[in-house]
N, CA, C, O and CB atoms as a CASP TS submission, in Angstrom:
PFRMAT TS
TARGET T0000
AUTHOR 0000-0000-0000
METHOD Language model
MODEL 1
PARENT N/A
ATOM      1  N   MET     1      -9.354  -7.509  11.884  1.00  0.00           N
ATOM      2  CA  MET     1      -9.183  -7.520  13.379  1.00  0.00           C
ATOM      3  C   MET     1      -8.824  -8.984  14.169  1.00  0.00           C
ATOM      4  O   MET     1      -8.919 -10.061  13.579  1.00  0.00           O
ATOM      5  CB  MET     1     -10.551  -6.969  13.946  1.00  0.00           C
ATOM      6  N   LEU     2      -8.289  -8.839  15.950  1.00  0.00           N
ATOM      7  CA  LEU     2      -8.043 -10.211  16.232  1.00  0.00           C
ATOM      8  C   LEU     2      -8.889 -10.364  16.743  1.00  0.00           C
ATOM      9  O   LEU     2      -9.872  -9.626  16.812  1.00  0.00           O
ATOM     10  CB  LEU     2      -7.062 -10.696  16.814  1.00  0.00           C
ATOM     11  N   SER     3      -8.616 -11.877  17.473  1.00  0.00           N
ATOM     12  CA  SER     3      -9.174 -12.831  17.395  1.00  0.00           C
ATOM     13  C   SER     3      -9.885 -12.675  19.159  1.00  0.00           C
ATOM     14  O   SER     3      -9.782 -11.559  19.669  1.00  0.00           O
ATOM     15  CB  SER     3      -8.132 -14.062  16.843  1.00  0.00           C
ATOM     16  N   THR     4     -10.431 -13.578  19.828  1.00  0.00           N
ATOM     17  CA  THR     4     -10.523 -13.340  20.868  1.00  0.00           C
ATOM     18  C   THR     4      -9.311 -13.420  21.737  1.00  0.00           C
ATOM     19  O   THR     4      -8.853 -12.472  22.375  1.00  0.00           O
ATOM     20  CB  THR     4     -11.399 -13.942  21.154  1.00  0.00           C
ATOM     21  N   THR     5      -8.467 -15.559  21.682  1.00  0.00           N
ATOM     22  CA  THR     5      -7.807 -15.923  21.708  1.00  0.00           C
ATOM     23  C   THR     5      -6.531 -14.745  21.622  1.00  0.00           C
ATOM     24  O   THR     5      -5.575 -14.825  22.393  1.00  0.00           O
ATOM     25  CB  THR     5      -8.123 -16.818  21.047  1.00  0.00           C
ATOM     26  N   GLU     6      -6.664 -13.401  20.356  1.00  0.00           N
ATOM     27  CA  GLU     6      -5.018 -12.587  20.489  1.00  0.00           C
ATOM     28  C   GLU     6      -4.941 -11.740  20.842  1.00  0.00           C
ATOM     29  O   GLU     6      -3.956 -11.026  20.652  1.00  0.00           O
ATOM     30  CB  GLU     6      -4.227 -12.251  19.597  1.00  0.00           C
ATOM     31  N   ILE     7      -6.505 -11.233  21.905  1.00  0.00           N
ATOM     32  CA  ILE     7      -6.806 -10.205  22.705  1.00  0.00           C
ATOM     33  C   ILE     7      -6.208 -10.419  23.654  1.00  0.00           C
ATOM     34  O   ILE     7      -5.332  -9.842  24.297  1.00  0.00           O
ATOM     35  CB  ILE     7      -7.969  -9.952  22.967  1.00  0.00           C
ATOM     36  N   ALA     8      -6.985 -11.717  23.742  1.00  0.00           N
ATOM     37  CA  ALA     8      -7.155 -11.916  24.812  1.00  0.00           C
ATOM     38  C   ALA     8      -4.958 -12.689  25.336  1.00  0.00           C
ATOM     39  O   ALA     8      -4.459 -13.088  26.388  1.00  0.00           O
ATOM     40  CB  ALA     8      -8.861 -13.032  24.805  1.00  0.00           C
ATOM     41  N   ALA     9      -4.586 -12.567  24.366  1.00  0.00           N
ATOM     42  CA  ALA     9      -3.393 -12.882  24.704  1.00  0.00           C
ATOM     43  C   ALA     9      -1.720 -11.069  24.632  1.00  0.00           C
ATOM     44  O   ALA     9      -0.657 -10.604  25.044  1.00  0.00           O
ATOM     45  CB  ALA     9      -3.277 -14.421  23.365  1.00  0.00           C
ATOM     46  N   PHE    10      -2.857 -10.959  23.787  1.00  0.00           N
ATOM     47  CA  PHE    10      -2.474  -9.603  24.233  1.00  0.00           C
ATOM     48  C   PHE    10      -2.561  -8.459  24.952  1.00  0.00           C
ATOM     49  O   PHE    10      -1.903  -7.419  24.927  1.00  0.00           O
ATOM     50  CB  PHE    10      -2.481  -9.268  23.775  1.00  0.00           C
ATOM     51  N   GLU    11      -4.093  -9.068  26.024  1.00  0.00           N
ATOM     52  CA  GLU    11      -3.962  -8.143  27.334  1.00  0.00           C
ATOM     53  C   GLU    11      -3.393  -8.444  28.319  1.00  0.00           C
ATOM     54  O   GLU    11      -3.337  -7.678  29.281  1.00  0.00           O
ATOM     55  CB  GLU    11      -4.956  -7.815  27.875  1.00  0.00           C
ATOM     56  N   ALA    12      -2.584 -10.174  28.305  1.00  0.00           N
ATOM     57  CA  ALA    12      -2.545 -11.337  29.391  1.00  0.00           C
ATOM     58  C   ALA    12      -1.715 -10.398  29.472  1.00  0.00           C
ATOM     59  O   ALA    12      -1.906  -9.968  30.609  1.00  0.00           O
ATOM     60  CB  ALA    12      -2.323 -13.030  29.380  1.00  0.00           C
ATOM     61  N   ASN    13      -0.422  -9.421  28.724  1.00  0.00           N
ATOM     62  CA  ASN    13       0.514  -9.397  28.383  1.00  0.00           C
ATOM     63  C   ASN    13       1.212  -7.775  29.434  1.00  0.00           C
ATOM     64  O   ASN    13       2.245  -7.585  30.077  1.00  0.00           O
ATOM     65  CB  ASN    13       0.329  -9.549  26.745  1.00  0.00           C
ATOM     66  N   ARG    14      -0.140  -6.828  29.086  1.00  0.00           N
ATOM     67  CA  ARG    14       0.166  -5.374  28.917  1.00  0.00           C
ATOM     68  C   ARG    14       0.405  -5.031  30.781  1.00  0.00           C
ATOM     69  O   ARG    14       0.106  -5.838  31.662  1.00  0.00           O
ATOM     70  CB  ARG    14      -1.404  -4.378  27.956  1.00  0.00           C
ATOM     71  N   ASP    15       0.949  -3.779  30.993  1.00  0.00           N
ATOM     72  CA  ASP    15       1.352  -3.460  32.328  1.00  0.00           C
ATOM     73  C   ASP    15       1.170  -2.116  31.612  1.00  0.00           C
ATOM     74  O   ASP    15       1.767  -1.619  30.658  1.00  0.00           O
ATOM     75  CB  ASP    15       2.857  -4.031  33.123  1.00  0.00           C
ATOM     76  N   ILE    16      -0.246  -1.517  32.677  1.00  0.00           N
ATOM     77  CA  ILE    16      -1.927  -0.130  31.831  1.00  0.00           C
ATOM     78  C   ILE    16      -1.155   0.723  32.694  1.00  0.00           C
ATOM     79  O   ILE    16      -0.652   1.808  32.400  1.00  0.00           O
ATOM     80  CB  ILE    16      -4.418  -0.268  32.343  1.00  0.00           C
ATOM     81  N   GLY    17      -1.106  -0.037  34.065  1.00  0.00           N
ATOM     82  CA  GLY    17      -0.025   1.169  35.503  1.00  0.00           C
ATOM     83  C   GLY    17       1.443   2.008  34.472  1.00  0.00           C
ATOM     84  O   GLY    17       1.634   3.208  34.276  1.00  0.00           O
ATOM     85  N   ASP    18       2.365   0.642  33.931  1.00  0.00           N
ATOM     86  CA  ASP    18       3.938   0.766  32.666  1.00  0.00           C
ATOM     87  C   ASP    18       3.065   2.311  30.932  1.00  0.00           C
ATOM     88  O   ASP    18       3.530   3.245  30.279  1.00  0.00           O
ATOM     89  CB  ASP    18       4.290  -2.231  31.405  1.00  0.00           C
ATOM     90  N   GLU    19       1.234   1.333  31.080  1.00  0.00           N
ATOM     91  CA  GLU    19       1.557   2.311  29.956  1.00  0.00           C
ATOM     92  C   GLU    19       0.978   3.672  30.213  1.00  0.00           C
ATOM     93  O   GLU    19       0.686   4.504  29.354  1.00  0.00           O
ATOM     94  CB  GLU    19       1.014   1.800  28.592  1.00  0.00           C
ATOM     95  N   ILE    20       0.853   3.782  31.502  1.00  0.00           N
ATOM     96  CA  ILE    20      -0.058   4.873  31.253  1.00  0.00           C
ATOM     97  C   ILE    20       1.012   6.143  32.250  1.00  0.00           C
ATOM     98  O   ILE    20       0.484   7.231  32.478  1.00  0.00           O
ATOM     99  CB  ILE    20      -1.974   4.431  31.927  1.00  0.00           C
ATOM    100  N   VAL    21       1.984   5.972  32.599  1.00  0.00           N
ATOM    101  CA  VAL    21       3.306   5.937  33.347  1.00  0.00           C
ATOM    102  C   VAL    21       3.894   6.632  31.423  1.00  0.00           C
ATOM    103  O   VAL    21       4.019   7.857  31.429  1.00  0.00           O
ATOM    104  CB  VAL    21       4.002   3.802  34.265  1.00  0.00           C
ATOM    105  N   GLN    22       4.133   6.108  30.326  1.00  0.00           N
ATOM    106  CA  GLN    22       4.446   6.832  29.543  1.00  0.00           C
ATOM    107  C   GLN    22       3.289   7.243  29.066  1.00  0.00           C
ATOM    108  O   GLN    22       2.995   6.189  28.502  1.00  0.00           O
ATOM    109  CB  GLN    22       5.262   6.406  28.792  1.00  0.00           C
ATOM    110  N   SER    23       2.923   7.530  28.976  1.00  0.00           N
ATOM    111  CA  SER    23       1.245   8.144  28.885  1.00  0.00           C
ATOM    112  C   SER    23       1.787   9.332  28.446  1.00  0.00           C
ATOM    113  O   SER    23       1.990   9.820  27.334  1.00  0.00           O
ATOM    114  CB  SER    23       0.093   8.309  30.426  1.00  0.00           C
ATOM    115  N   ASN    24       2.107   9.938  30.418  1.00  0.00           N
ATOM    116  CA  ASN    24       2.833  10.939  30.749  1.00  0.00           C
ATOM    117  C   ASN    24       3.801  11.642  30.233  1.00  0.00           C
ATOM    118  O   ASN    24       3.882  12.820  29.885  1.00  0.00           O
ATOM    119  CB  ASN    24       3.158  10.722  31.484  1.00  0.00           C
ATOM    120  N   LYS    25       4.424  10.885  30.230  1.00  0.00           N
ATOM    121  CA  LYS    25       5.702  11.524  29.821  1.00  0.00           C
ATOM    122  C   LYS    25       5.593  11.842  28.452  1.00  0.00           C
ATOM    123  O   LYS    25       6.198  12.828  28.032  1.00  0.00           O
ATOM    124  CB  LYS    25       6.920  10.669  30.052  1.00  0.00           C
ATOM    125  N   ASP    26       5.183  11.426  27.999  1.00  0.00           N
ATOM    126  CA  ASP    26       5.511  10.858  25.906  1.00  0.00           C
ATOM    127  C   ASP    26       4.686  12.745  25.542  1.00  0.00           C
ATOM    128  O   ASP    26       5.021  13.656  24.785  1.00  0.00           O
ATOM    129  CB  ASP    26       3.721   8.440  24.826  1.00  0.00           C
ATOM    130  N   MET    27       3.525  12.572  26.556  1.00  0.00           N
ATOM    131  CA  MET    27       2.413  13.256  26.038  1.00  0.00           C
ATOM    132  C   MET    27       3.313  15.428  27.427  1.00  0.00           C
ATOM    133  O   MET    27       2.571  16.389  27.628  1.00  0.00           O
ATOM    134  CB  MET    27       0.086  11.842  26.758  1.00  0.00           C
ATOM    135  N   LYS    28       4.241  15.397  27.750  1.00  0.00           N
ATOM    136  CA  LYS    28       4.648  16.182  28.576  1.00  0.00           C
ATOM    137  C   LYS    28       5.410  16.585  27.746  1.00  0.00           C
ATOM    138  O   LYS    28       5.717  17.768  27.600  1.00  0.00           O
ATOM    139  CB  LYS    28       5.041  15.846  29.748  1.00  0.00           C
ATOM    140  N   ALA    29       5.848  15.583  27.044  1.00  0.00           N
ATOM    141  CA  ALA    29       7.120  15.809  25.791  1.00  0.00           C
ATOM    142  C   ALA    29       7.289  16.675  23.566  1.00  0.00           C
ATOM    143  O   ALA    29       8.030  17.156  22.709  1.00  0.00           O
ATOM    144  CB  ALA    29       7.412  13.944  25.664  1.00  0.00           C
ATOM    145  N   GLY    30       5.571  16.131  24.018  1.00  0.00           N
ATOM    146  CA  GLY    30       4.663  17.187  23.621  1.00  0.00           C
ATOM    147  C   GLY    30       4.516  15.792  21.393  1.00  0.00           C
ATOM    148  O   GLY    30       4.471  16.012  20.182  1.00  0.00           O
ATOM    149  N   LYS    31       4.516  14.705  22.264  1.00  0.00           N
ATOM    150  CA  LYS    31       4.504  13.635  21.335  1.00  0.00           C
ATOM    151  C   LYS    31       2.959  13.093  20.925  1.00  0.00           C
ATOM    152  O   LYS    31       2.639  12.578  19.854  1.00  0.00           O
ATOM    153  CB  LYS    31       5.369  12.488  21.988  1.00  0.00           C
ATOM    154  N   GLY    32       1.914  13.416  22.338  1.00  0.00           N
ATOM    155  CA  GLY    32       0.457  13.676  22.484  1.00  0.00           C
ATOM    156  C   GLY    32       0.341  14.056  20.610  1.00  0.00           C
ATOM    157  O   GLY    32       1.256  14.322  19.830  1.00  0.00           O
ATOM    158  N   LYS    33      -0.949  13.956  20.392  1.00  0.00           N
ATOM    159  CA  LYS    33      -2.275  14.462  19.157  1.00  0.00           C
ATOM    160  C   LYS    33      -2.935  14.817  20.296  1.00  0.00           C
ATOM    161  O   LYS    33      -2.620  14.675  21.477  1.00  0.00           O
ATOM    162  CB  LYS    33      -3.262  13.203  17.919  1.00  0.00           C
ATOM    163  N   VAL    34      -4.053  15.379  19.693  1.00  0.00           N
ATOM    164  CA  VAL    34      -5.118  15.229  19.749  1.00  0.00           C
ATOM    165  C   VAL    34      -5.920  14.692  18.850  1.00  0.00           C
ATOM    166  O   VAL    34      -5.179  14.835  17.878  1.00  0.00           O
ATOM    167  CB  VAL    34      -5.386  16.018  20.005  1.00  0.00           C
ATOM    168  N   VAL    35      -7.259  13.973  18.247  1.00  0.00           N
ATOM    169  CA  VAL    35      -7.649  13.934  17.811  1.00  0.00           C
ATOM    170  C   VAL    35      -9.597  14.552  17.989  1.00  0.00           C
ATOM    171  O   VAL    35     -10.221  13.946  18.860  1.00  0.00           O
ATOM    172  CB  VAL    35      -6.970  13.044  17.652  1.00  0.00           C
ATOM    173  N   VAL    36     -10.312  15.540  17.280  1.00  0.00           N
ATOM    174  CA  VAL    36     -11.261  15.991  17.225  1.00  0.00           C
ATOM    175  C   VAL    36     -12.311  15.124  16.079  1.00  0.00           C
ATOM    176  O   VAL    36     -12.134  14.645  14.958  1.00  0.00           O
ATOM    177  CB  VAL    36     -10.904  17.316  17.057  1.00  0.00           C
ATOM    178  N   SER    37     -13.311  15.204  16.895  1.00  0.00           N
ATOM    179  CA  SER    37     -13.999  14.467  16.740  1.00  0.00           C
ATOM    180  C   SER    37     -15.601  15.343  15.124  1.00  0.00           C
ATOM    181  O   SER    37     -15.568  16.559  14.937  1.00  0.00           O
ATOM    182  CB  SER    37     -14.296  14.079  18.565  1.00  0.00           C
ATOM    183  N   SER    38     -16.132  14.905  14.718  1.00  0.00           N
ATOM    184  CA  SER    38     -16.507  15.752  13.635  1.00  0.00           C
ATOM    185  C   SER    38     -18.581  15.939  14.722  1.00  0.00           C
ATOM    186  O   SER    38     -19.543  16.257  14.023  1.00  0.00           O
ATOM    187  CB  SER    38     -16.254  14.587  11.451  1.00  0.00           C
ATOM    188  N   ALA    39     -18.687  15.813  15.484  1.00  0.00           N
ATOM    189  CA  ALA    39     -19.235  15.585  16.235  1.00  0.00           C
ATOM    190  C   ALA    39     -19.039  16.905  16.742  1.00  0.00           C
ATOM    191  O   ALA    39     -20.104  17.519  16.672  1.00  0.00           O
ATOM    192  CB  ALA    39     -19.008  14.494  16.784  1.00  0.00           C
ATOM    193  N   ALA    40     -17.895  17.763  17.338  1.00  0.00           N
ATOM    194  CA  ALA    40     -16.956  17.704  18.881  1.00  0.00           C
ATOM    195  C   ALA    40     -16.946  19.204  17.050  1.00  0.00           C
ATOM    196  O   ALA    40     -17.286  20.359  17.307  1.00  0.00           O
ATOM    197  CB  ALA    40     -15.143  15.849  19.926  1.00  0.00           C
ATOM    198  N   GLU    41     -16.501  18.808  15.390  1.00  0.00           N
ATOM    199  CA  GLU    41     -16.400  20.105  14.573  1.00  0.00           C
ATOM    200  C   GLU    41     -17.442  20.745  14.221  1.00  0.00           C
ATOM    201  O   GLU    41     -17.249  21.750  13.537  1.00  0.00           O
ATOM    202  CB  GLU    41     -15.817  19.980  13.474  1.00  0.00           C
ATOM    203  N   ALA    42     -18.898  20.359  14.581  1.00  0.00           N
ATOM    204  CA  ALA    42     -20.086  20.827  13.957  1.00  0.00           C
ATOM    205  C   ALA    42     -20.295  21.301  14.497  1.00  0.00           C
ATOM    206  O   ALA    42     -20.690  22.425  14.188  1.00  0.00           O
ATOM    207  CB  ALA    42     -20.968  20.388  13.582  1.00  0.00           C
ATOM    208  N   ARG    43     -20.212  20.781  16.179  1.00  0.00           N
ATOM    209  CA  ARG    43     -20.712  21.593  17.591  1.00  0.00           C
ATOM    210  C   ARG    43     -19.760  22.872  17.524  1.00  0.00           C
ATOM    211  O   ARG    43     -20.275  23.898  17.967  1.00  0.00           O
ATOM    212  CB  ARG    43     -20.426  20.598  19.254  1.00  0.00           C
ATOM    213  N   GLU    44     -18.418  22.984  17.029  1.00  0.00           N
ATOM    214  CA  GLU    44     -18.069  24.299  17.586  1.00  0.00           C
ATOM    215  C   GLU    44     -17.604  24.741  16.165  1.00  0.00           C
ATOM    216  O   GLU    44     -16.470  25.152  15.920  1.00  0.00           O
ATOM    217  CB  GLU    44     -16.888  24.366  18.938  1.00  0.00           C
ATOM    218  N   ALA    45     -19.329  24.514  14.607  1.00  0.00           N
ATOM    219  CA  ALA    45     -19.159  25.217  13.212  1.00  0.00           C
ATOM    220  C   ALA    45     -20.390  26.594  13.487  1.00  0.00           C
ATOM    221  O   ALA    45     -20.538  27.757  13.113  1.00  0.00           O
ATOM    222  CB  ALA    45     -19.629  23.897  11.630  1.00  0.00           C
ATOM    223  N   THR    46     -21.368  25.210  14.718  1.00  0.00           N
ATOM    224  CA  THR    46     -22.384  26.168  15.005  1.00  0.00           C
ATOM    225  C   THR    46     -21.875  26.954  16.081  1.00  0.00           C
ATOM    226  O   THR    46     -21.823  28.157  15.827  1.00  0.00           O
ATOM    227  CB  THR    46     -23.704  25.565  15.335  1.00  0.00           C
ATOM    228  N   GLY    47     -21.615  26.721  16.838  1.00  0.00           N
ATOM    229  CA  GLY    47     -21.212  27.674  18.229  1.00  0.00           C
ATOM    230  C   GLY    47     -21.992  27.478  19.446  1.00  0.00           C
ATOM    231  O   GLY    47     -21.981  28.223  20.426  1.00  0.00           O
ATOM    232  N   LEU    48     -22.677  26.399  19.295  1.00  0.00           N
ATOM    233  CA  LEU    48     -24.224  26.057  20.271  1.00  0.00           C
ATOM    234  C   LEU    48     -22.481  25.618  21.566  1.00  0.00           C
ATOM    235  O   LEU    48     -21.301  25.604  21.216  1.00  0.00           O
ATOM    236  CB  LEU    48     -26.038  23.941  19.381  1.00  0.00           C
ATOM    237  N   SER    49     -23.160  25.293  23.206  1.00  0.00           N
ATOM    238  CA  SER    49     -22.954  24.522  23.890  1.00  0.00           C
ATOM    239  C   SER    49     -22.578  23.683  24.053  1.00  0.00           C
ATOM    240  O   SER    49     -23.516  22.946  23.750  1.00  0.00           O
ATOM    241  CB  SER    49     -23.301  24.407  24.121  1.00  0.00           C
ATOM    242  N   GLN    50     -21.960  23.195  24.288  1.00  0.00           N
ATOM    243  CA  GLN    50     -22.624  21.524  24.228  1.00  0.00           C
ATOM    244  C   GLN    50     -23.783  20.970  24.884  1.00  0.00           C
ATOM    245  O   GLN    50     -24.094  19.799  24.664  1.00  0.00           O
ATOM    246  CB  GLN    50     -21.715  20.579  24.754  1.00  0.00           C
ATOM    247  N   SER    51     -24.521  21.770  25.747  1.00  0.00           N
ATOM    248  CA  SER    51     -26.247  21.672  26.056  1.00  0.00           C
ATOM    249  C   SER    51     -27.078  21.196  25.304  1.00  0.00           C
ATOM    250  O   SER    51     -28.150  20.594  25.366  1.00  0.00           O
ATOM    251  CB  SER    51     -26.908  22.782  26.207  1.00  0.00           C
ATOM    252  N   GLN    52     -26.001  21.788  24.166  1.00  0.00           N
ATOM    253  CA  GLN    52     -27.850  23.329  23.179  1.00  0.00           C
ATOM    254  C   GLN    52     -27.854  22.093  21.580  1.00  0.00           C
ATOM    255  O   GLN    52     -28.669  21.512  20.863  1.00  0.00           O
ATOM    256  CB  GLN    52     -26.752  26.593  22.147  1.00  0.00           C
ATOM    257  N   PHE    53     -26.289  22.266  21.739  1.00  0.00           N
ATOM    258  CA  PHE    53     -26.127  21.054  20.898  1.00  0.00           C
ATOM    259  C   PHE    53     -27.238  19.502  20.742  1.00  0.00           C
ATOM    260  O   PHE    53     -27.994  19.109  19.854  1.00  0.00           O
ATOM    261  CB  PHE    53     -24.785  20.646  21.435  1.00  0.00           C
ATOM    262  N   ALA    54     -26.922  19.074  21.809  1.00  0.00           N
ATOM    263  CA  ALA    54     -27.648  17.664  22.785  1.00  0.00           C
ATOM    264  C   ALA    54     -28.666  17.691  22.321  1.00  0.00           C
ATOM    265  O   ALA    54     -29.280  17.156  21.398  1.00  0.00           O
ATOM    266  CB  ALA    54     -27.876  17.625  24.438  1.00  0.00           C
ATOM    267  N   SER    55     -28.871  18.718  23.419  1.00  0.00           N
ATOM    268  CA  SER    55     -30.385  18.728  22.793  1.00  0.00           C
ATOM    269  C   SER    55     -30.670  19.587  21.389  1.00  0.00           C
ATOM    270  O   SER    55     -31.728  20.203  21.252  1.00  0.00           O
ATOM    271  CB  SER    55     -31.397  19.403  23.954  1.00  0.00           C
ATOM    272  N   LEU    56     -29.705  19.578  20.426  1.00  0.00           N
ATOM    273  CA  LEU    56     -30.854  20.383  19.496  1.00  0.00           C
ATOM    274  C   LEU    56     -30.970  18.843  18.284  1.00  0.00           C
ATOM    275  O   LEU    56     -31.893  18.792  17.471  1.00  0.00           O
ATOM    276  CB  LEU    56     -30.040  22.421  18.538  1.00  0.00           C
ATOM    277  N   LEU    57     -29.325  17.111  18.415  1.00  0.00           N
ATOM    278  CA  LEU    57     -29.849  15.996  18.136  1.00  0.00           C
ATOM    279  C   LEU    57     -30.257  15.381  18.968  1.00  0.00           C
ATOM    280  O   LEU    57     -29.737  14.268  18.894  1.00  0.00           O
ATOM    281  CB  LEU    57     -29.286  15.375  17.606  1.00  0.00           C
ATOM    282  N   GLY    58     -31.133  15.462  20.026  1.00  0.00           N
ATOM    283  CA  GLY    58     -32.326  14.831  21.328  1.00  0.00           C
ATOM    284  C   GLY    58     -31.726  13.840  22.693  1.00  0.00           C
ATOM    285  O   GLY    58     -32.401  13.211  23.508  1.00  0.00           O
ATOM    286  N   VAL    59     -30.050  13.979  22.589  1.00  0.00           N
ATOM    287  CA  VAL    59     -28.833  13.896  22.958  1.00  0.00           C
ATOM    288  C   VAL    59     -28.418  13.959  24.373  1.00  0.00           C
ATOM    289  O   VAL    59     -27.396  14.645  24.338  1.00  0.00           O
ATOM    290  CB  VAL    59     -28.285  14.729  22.338  1.00  0.00           C
ATOM    291  N   SER    60     -28.709  13.524  25.970  1.00  0.00           N
ATOM    292  CA  SER    60     -28.183  14.015  26.992  1.00  0.00           C
ATOM    293  C   SER    60     -27.000  14.662  26.616  1.00  0.00           C
ATOM    294  O   SER    60     -26.876  14.843  25.404  1.00  0.00           O
ATOM    295  CB  SER    60     -28.032  13.124  27.917  1.00  0.00           C
ATOM    296  N   VAL    61     -26.216  15.005  27.250  1.00  0.00           N
ATOM    297  CA  VAL    61     -24.617  16.019  27.103  1.00  0.00           C
ATOM    298  C   VAL    61     -23.791  14.989  27.481  1.00  0.00           C
ATOM    299  O   VAL    61     -22.617  15.318  27.312  1.00  0.00           O
ATOM    300  CB  VAL    61     -24.290  17.574  28.263  1.00  0.00           C
ATOM    301  N   ARG    62     -23.940  13.648  28.013  1.00  0.00           N
ATOM    302  CA  ARG    62     -23.020  12.570  28.248  1.00  0.00           C
ATOM    303  C   ARG    62     -22.967  11.674  27.293  1.00  0.00           C
ATOM    304  O   ARG    62     -22.021  10.998  26.888  1.00  0.00           O
ATOM    305  CB  ARG    62     -23.250  11.922  29.344  1.00  0.00           C
ATOM    306  N   THR    63     -23.912  11.720  27.014  1.00  0.00           N
ATOM    307  CA  THR    63     -23.761  10.943  25.537  1.00  0.00           C
ATOM    308  C   THR    63     -23.098  10.927  24.722  1.00  0.00           C
ATOM    309  O   THR    63     -22.273  10.089  24.359  1.00  0.00           O
ATOM    310  CB  THR    63     -24.389  11.011  24.839  1.00  0.00           C
ATOM    311  N   LEU    64     -23.667  12.770  23.971  1.00  0.00           N
ATOM    312  CA  LEU    64     -22.658  13.769  23.288  1.00  0.00           C
ATOM    313  C   LEU    64     -21.335  13.854  23.702  1.00  0.00           C
ATOM    314  O   LEU    64     -20.390  13.792  22.915  1.00  0.00           O
ATOM    315  CB  LEU    64     -23.075  15.060  23.395  1.00  0.00           C
ATOM    316  N   GLN    65     -21.198  14.028  25.194  1.00  0.00           N
ATOM    317  CA  GLN    65     -19.064  14.103  25.004  1.00  0.00           C
ATOM    318  C   GLN    65     -18.518  12.325  24.738  1.00  0.00           C
ATOM    319  O   GLN    65     -17.343  12.332  24.370  1.00  0.00           O
ATOM    320  CB  GLN    65     -17.938  14.835  27.276  1.00  0.00           C
ATOM    321  N   GLY    66     -18.841  11.516  24.795  1.00  0.00           N
ATOM    322  CA  GLY    66     -18.625  10.137  25.058  1.00  0.00           C
ATOM    323  C   GLY    66     -18.413   9.952  23.418  1.00  0.00           C
ATOM    324  O   GLY    66     -18.165   8.841  22.949  1.00  0.00           O
TER
END
């Protein structure tokens, strides 16, 4: 785990715009990968919509999406 000082140093040297542009290039080149959460896998296995699954769990759809 990084310390607060290490995180601050890392953030001070970042170029977010450049990172976004590079990420877009990587995705277009097929270098990205999709990560599916266990919640998404469970919902898909049930065949329920996001709204139905969120209701079953007692959370909002937005919380489920997060």
